[in-house]
N, C-alpha and C positions, 0 to 999 in steps of 0.2 A: 409304597402301595398306591395303586390308582384309586382315586375316590369314585364311588358309584353314585349316581343320582338317587334321590329318595324314592322316586317311583320304581326304580329297578330293585331297590332293597325291599320295598313292600311287595312287589310281585314275586320276589324269590322266597318270601316267608312261608307261603303255603307249601312249597316244596320241602322246606326244612321240617315242617310239621308232619308231612306225609312220610318223610324219611325216618321218623322215629315212632312207628305205630306200636312198637313193642313196649314203650315206656309205661303206659298206663296199665296194661295187663301185668307187667312185671311188678309194678308198684302194688297192685291188688294182691298178687300172690305173696309178696313179702309181708304185706299187712296182715294176711291170714295166718302166717306162721305161728304167732303165739297161740292161736286156737289149736293148731296141730300139736303144739307142746302140751296142751292140757290133756291129751290122751295119756300122758305119763302118770297122771294123778286122778284116777277114776274115783268119783264119789267123795272127794276130799272136802271137808269143812261144810260150807253152806250147801254145796251141790248135793251131797249125800243127805243132808238134813231135809231139804225140800223134796227130794225124791222119796225118802222114807215117809214123809207126810202123805205123799201120793199113794204109797203102798197101804198105809193105814186106812185111807178112804176107799181104795179099790178092793181091799181084802179085810173088811172089819172082823170077819169071823176068826181070823188068825191073829191079827195085829191090834185088835181092840178099837176103841172109839177115839176120834180126834179130840184133843184138849183134855180128856179125862184119863185116857190110858197112854196117850202120847201128846206132849205139849210143845208148842213153839209159838213165839210171839209174832205170828203172821196171820193176816185175815183169812177167812175161809176161801176166798178166791184163789189163793196160792195152792191150797190143798186140792181144790176142785180141778185146777188146771193140771197139776202134776199127777193127779189120779188118772186123768185122760192120757197123759203122756206115758204113764206106767202101763196102762192097758195097751197102748199102741206099740211101745218100744221095749217094754220089759226092763231088764237090767243091762241092755246092750249099750255100754257107755259111749262108743263112737257115734251112735245115732243121736244121742242127746247133744253131744258136742257139735255134730254136723247141723243139727236143727238150729242152734244159735248162730252158727256161721252163716247159714242160709238166710236167717232172719236179718242179720246185720247187713248182708249184701243187698237183700231186698229193700231194706230201709234206705240204704245209700242210693239205690237205683230210683226209689220213689222220690227222695229229696232232689236228686239230679233232674228228674222229669219236671218237678215243680219249679226248680230254678230255671230250667230251659224254657218252660212255658211263660215264666214271668219276665226273664231278662235276656234269654237267648242261649245259643249253644255253648259258647265258652264258659259262662257261669255254670251251666249244667255239668260240664266236664270237671271244673274245679270243685263243685259241690260234691260230686260223686267221689273224687279222690280224697277229699278231706274226710268225708263221712266214713269211707271204707277204712281209712287209717285209724281214726279216733274211736269208731265203734268197736274196733278190734284191738285197741290199745292195751297191751299186756297187763299193766298194773290195775287198770280199771275193769277190764274184762274178767280178771280175777281167776276163777277156777273152772272154766269150761261150761258150767251151767249156773246161771245166776238170774235173779229177778230183774236186775238193772238192764240187761240186754233185752229182755222181753218188754220191759217198760219203755225203754228208749225206742224200740222198733214200733210198738203200737202208737207211741206219741209221735214218732216220725210220720207214720201213715196219716194220723189225724192232722199233723201240721201241713202235710202236702195238700190235703183237701182244703184246709184253711187258706193256703196260698192261692189255690185256684179260685176260691170264692172271693177273696179280698182283692185279687188282681184282675177280676173280670171287668171288662170295659163298661162304663156307664154306671158303676155302683157307688161312686163317691158322693157323699152328701153335698160337697162343694165342687160341682163340676166346673170345668173350665168354661169361660164365657163362649168360646167358639165351638164348644161341644153341644150339638143339638140334643134335646131330651130324648131319652130312649124309652120306647113303649115296650114293656115286657109282654110277651105272649104267654098264654096259659102253659104250654109245654115248657117254656123257659122257667117259669115259676116252679113248676113241678120238679124239674131237674135240680134246681137250686135247693128245694126243700129236701129232696132225697139225698143230695150231696151233704147238706148240713146234718141230716140224720146220721149218715155214715160217719161223719166226723165225730159225733157224739158217741157212737158205738165203739169206735176205735179208742177214744179217750177213756171210755168206761173200762175197756179191757186193761188199759194201763193202770187206772186208778184202783181197780179191784185187786191188783197185785201189790201196789204201794200207793197210798193216798196221794203222794206227791205226783203221781202220774197224771192227775187231773189238771196240772198246770197249763197244758196246751189248750184245754177247753176254756179255762179262765182267761187266758190271753186272747183267744178268739172272741169271747164275749165282750171283753173290754174294747177291743178294736172295733167291733160292730156297734156297740152302744155309743162310742164316741162319734160314730158316723150316723147315729140314729137309725140303725137297721136292727129291728127287733125280731123279725120273722126267722132269720137264720139262727139266732140265739135260742129261740123257742124250739125249733126243730132239732137243733143240736142237743139241747137239754133233754128232749124226749128220747133221742137216741141214747143218751147217757143213762137215763133212768131204766131203760128196758133190760140191759145186761145186769145192771146193779140189782134190779128187782128179781131177776132170775137167780142170782147168787143168794140173795136173801131168802127166796123161796126154798132153795136147796138146803140152806142152813136151818130153816124151820123144819123141813121134812126130816133132816138128819137128827133132829132133837138137840141142836147146838145153840139155840137162842139163849138158854139160861147161862151159857158160858161167855156170851159176848160182853156184858158189862165188865166182868173181871179182866177179860182180854184187853179191851180198850183202855181200862184203867192201868194195866201193866204197861201197855205201849206208851201211855202218857208219862208214867213214872220213869220209864226207860229213857225218854228224852229229857225230862226235867231233872233227873238225877245224874246226868252225865256232865261232868265239868268240862268247860271249854277253855282250853289253855290258849292265851293270846299268842304265844310263840308258835303253837301248832297251827292255829288258825292262819297266822301270817305266812307260815311256811307253805301250807297248802295253797293259800290264795296266790302267793308270789310264784309258786311253781306252776300253777295252772295259767296264771296271767302271762308269765314269762314264756312258757311253751307255746301258747296260742299267739302271743304277741310276736314271737320270733317267726312263727309260721305265717302270720298275716304280713309281717314286714317283708319276709322273703318273697311272698307272692307279689308284692308291689314292686320290689326292687330286682329280684332275680327273674321272676316269671312275669316281667312287666308287659301287660297287654298293649296292643297297638290300638289306640282309640280312633274311632271314626269321627271326623269332624264335620262330615257332611250331613249327618242326621242328629238331631238333638236327643239327649237321653230321655226315655219315656218317664212320665210322672209315676213315681213308685208309691203305691198305696199299702204296701205290706210292712214297712219298717216299724210302725207302731206295734203291730202284732209280734214281729220277731224280737224286738227289744223287750217287750212285756213278757213274752215267753221265756226269754233268757233270764230276766230278773226273777220271775216266779220260780224257775228251776233252781237258781242260786239260793233263793229263800228256802226252798225245800231241802237243799243240801245242808244249810245252816240249822234248820229245825231238827235234823237227825242228829245233830250235836257231835257224834263221834267222827263224822266226816272222814270215813275210810275212803281210800282212793276210788273204790267202785261206786261210791255215792255220786261221783262227779260224771259218770258215764252218760246220764240223760241230758247233760249239757251239749253233747255232740250234735244232735240234730239242729237246734237253732244256731249253733256256731257254724255248722257246715253251710247253712243258707246264707248267713252273714258273710262267710268267706267267699261264697260264690258271687255275692253282690259286688265284691271288689272288681269283678270282671264284667259288670253290667254294660260298659261302653266298649267292650273289646270286640274286634272282628275275628280274632283268632287267639290261640293260646299255645304257649311253648311247652310241650310235655316234659322236656328235660328240666326246664326252669321250675315247673310245678313240682316235679319229683324232688328237686333240690330244696324247695321251700318246706316240703314235708319230711325231709331226711332227718332232722333232729328228733322228731316224734317217732319215726320208724326206728332209728338207732336206739333210743331209750327203751322202746317196746321190746326189741330183740334182746337187748342186754338184760332186761328184767326176766326174760324167758329162757336165758341160757341154762339155768338149772333144770328146767323142764326138758329141754332138748337132751341134756346129758342123761337124765333119768329115762327118757324115752328110748335111748339107744342102749343103755346098760342096765337099767333097773328091772326089778321083778314086775310081772303083770299084776299080781295081787299082793297084798300085805302078807308077810310070813305069819303074822298072828291069825289072819283069816285062814291060811292053809292049815294051821294047827287046829283051829276050831272045827273046820270042815272035816278033819280027820277024826276028831275025838268027841265032838258034841252031837247030840241027837237033834233031829229036825225040830222037835218041840221045846228044846232048851231055850233059856233066856239069858241075856248077858247085860251087865251094867258096866259103866266106866265113865271116863272123862274124855270126851271127844271121840266117840265110837261110831260116828256116822258112816264112815267108809266101811268099817267092820260089819255093820248091820246090813249094808247093801251087798257086800261080797259073800257073806255067809248065809244070808236069808234067815237069820235068827231074829227072834223078837226081842225088842228092848225090854229089859226087866224093870225099868223105871219109867216114869213119865218123861224123863229128861235124858237126852243122849249126850249131854255135856254139862259141865258145871259153870260155864261162863255166865249163866243166868244169875249167879251169886253176885256178879259185879254190876247188875242193872241199876240198883239204887240202894239207899242205906238200909231199907228193910228187907232187901232181897236175900242176904245170906241166911237170916233166920227163917224166912218163909220158904224159900226153895230148898234150903238144907234140911229142914224138918220134913218136908214132903219126900225128899230123896231118901232119908233114913226110914221114913214110914214105908216107902215102896220096898226097900231092902227087907224090912221086917215082915211085911205082908206077903209080898210076891215070892220071896225066897229064891231069887234068880240063881241058876246053877253055876254061872260063870261071872267073873269080874276081871277087869283089866285096868290097871293103873300104872303110872310111872314107878319104876323101882325106887328112885330117889324122890318120892312124892313130896316129902316134907321140904326138901331143898327147893323143889320146883315151886311150891306154894310161896315160900319166902322170897324167891326171886320175882314172882308175880307181884307180890306186895310192894317190892322195891321199884320195879320197872313199869308197872301198868298204872297210868294216871288215874284210872277208875278206883284204884286202891290207894296209890301214893298220895293223891289229893284229898282222900277221905279216910282219915285215920280210924274213925269209928267203924266204918264199913270194912276196912282191912282187918281190924281186930275180930269182928264178927265172922269174917270169912275164915280166918285162921282157926277160930274156935270150932266152927261147925265142920270144917273139913278134917280137923283132928278127931272129932267124934265119928265121922264117916270112916276114916282110916282105922280107928279102934274097932269099929263094928266089923270091917272086912277082915282084920287080923284075927278077930275072935271067932268068926263063923266060917271063914274060908281058909284053905291051905294053898300055899303057892305050889304050882305044878311045873312051871317052866318060866324061864326068863328069855325074852326075845328082844334083842336090841335094847332100847331104854325102858321097855315095859315088862311087867310081870303079870302072868296070867294066873288067876286064882280059881280054885274050884270049891264049891260049898261043901263043908264037912258032912 
């Protein structure tokens, strides 16, 4: 083969880049496929639980009052947001799924714009691709509608504003000697104040859904204070306080202030009562580090950018913020203790910006190489979603249990069970207890007695017309005690769980009659 001069190779690179304009759009479409798969499981697990919280707030005359008639260990901001979504979208599941997909892409686009503003076009492209893949990563995106996607999106919007503020010229406390002092005009000061205020508002939207959402504001404050910039922190804090005060005012107006001490105490016990297994922690940490490390390594080796040696790399003022943000998000994951895969989703925005930083000295980027670097994450995401794709093509649109209840239950009937969130949304029936599932019994050592007694009290007081439990409920409970670390690592909690659920089963068998068995479940009707 004839050797080509280096100048000819460089000049031919843009042509190769232009010859593959389909790569990035194809990568985005593939990244979104797991969210398409979520259409197969409407209102399953947490998605149905949060949506039903919104129904309770939106229709208190029918569904009762939050925390007193229906309980969930989430702050009022969650119910307030999902109530607005319920009023806007009703129970049309595809719209809820589409909303989160749009938010994920909007967050990716905002992160890309911040990277492009700070480092240039190639980092913007790389940041967008990474964020689009990992914000829609199947195991972390979980079930179509989740708090973590909302938290990550709002945090990403706040992070983009922080990048703008921290990378603005002339803002470093230690300016280069050759940089003349910059005199700020009044309009410039006003714009920075409003921008800092907007950062605080976006961070507040994230933190009112999950307290860990405030990590981005903490990182911004640390980065500013290290550079002795106090005004942006003050305006950002003001922006954070206004939405938070609005949620507090609604909580007071709804009469829920007396419920707050018990709620926050339960959230605290939820974390402190969760055993952290070293093996589980190492597995999650190594999996995350390995996947991101492989992606970063692939970006440097497979999608190697062509550095420009004619212009020096600009001085970067954002790395303190990005690294602090990532560390605070990791701390938030650890404090949640159970470290489910979806707890790691808010790591995607700071990681995406750090990924884009790898291309800060690039003049161009190879789309095929970028896609190859992200291929392991895409492949794992699609493999995890394979069951959803199969269900989407062959499975029923609604649960057969929901079809039976819609045919036999009256609109005013109530139902109880263990894990009935989807059933409640599909039938529009009211939950006959404060609890839509019995997983609360695993929260801490006192939880089985406390939540179990309340569940039994609700059965006795409310006398719900329907109940649905696994047909082999006793065997299911014993398997949970063996396999679930929350019980297996806490023998006293496991014994209390078995005792109280045996009482619940005895109550159901005494006051209800089995009417049909559908799949693994039995539907009972009150005598």
